[in-house]
C-alpha angles and dihedrals in degrees: 000000000000117000120208124190104190112204135196127034132338100281095042088053093049091051093046091051091048090052090051090050089058091048093049091051091050091052096040092239136130122249130229122190122210104203111196113206100208142135091286090059116004101189135090116240095245092056086064109030140032120251112278136199091213093088143350118249142204124190115215130186102197137042085230094060103145097230092047091050091048092052092049093049094049100041140056107265117216119189142179099285096052093046092049091050094053108031126100131190087273094049132254114351119246092242091057092045090052090056093057120094124233096254104071130170112186120192110182152123090209126120093223097165125034112244126164098181111104095165094118089063101073112159119239117264090256093056094040090053091051091049091050091050091054097041090050084078093058118116132210094292122029129178123196119223117204096188118194102143094175091066111096118288098351097105126172090256090051090057092047091050092049092048092049089051091053091051092049089055095041116016092193094061118136122196128220106206125206113181139143091211114084093189089054090053091050091051093051093046089054091049095044107030116193091004102091129083121185143151093268096185095051124145108230097198119105097195093069134072093237093048094053091044088055090050090054090047090055091048093052094045090051089050090057095057124095096243139000130227101199145177128268113268094359119151087195090062093046097050095041088057094040097053093072100013096248124159121262138190129192117237108245095026126096110262 
């Protein structure tokens, strides 16, 4: 059995679990997920996703959880630095995999094997119903906006330019906006009146159950658009596009 403790926020955890699924399949082993409910992500797995047969799972609420500590003391622990040092674009090389013992405990936020299958991450009925209620307002052409202007080159103006370009190509375009910055949302609504849909009652905290549920709702709504304009180096952008295989561009980069 391989044990994965995904760390970081929601999308980093989903990618790390997916990578571990690939590794477990390659090694013919089962997979167990240790899901730490902590200030980075304050929500148990089952409050977000339906039960899956792809892996077993244990929620913990402390880094000193006795079972977690036991696993770490009795297994080889592999973390971010080692994975970064050994991974390639195709994943972990066979020679490195052969050097690893059976009893592995991986604690990482890294995407160490490519995997585009997010089928184990089916939102709960509550979240799915909320997504359906919002996306019922979508029109014939909808573009998702994952707006994090503080990240690298994806400035506010870069998003505005990309959105104007979309409207010039398709004047009926509607935008689903996911952002943690309420002033940014207000600016975009002024610039694009009657064109923006969002979860206007969202909780922006990530250390609460409701805040993480709202993050997943944004992710799923973005995934149901026709195209995503995203932020530079954003796992949220990448996974939202990957879930349903829709095209994406990064605001501030040439499309």
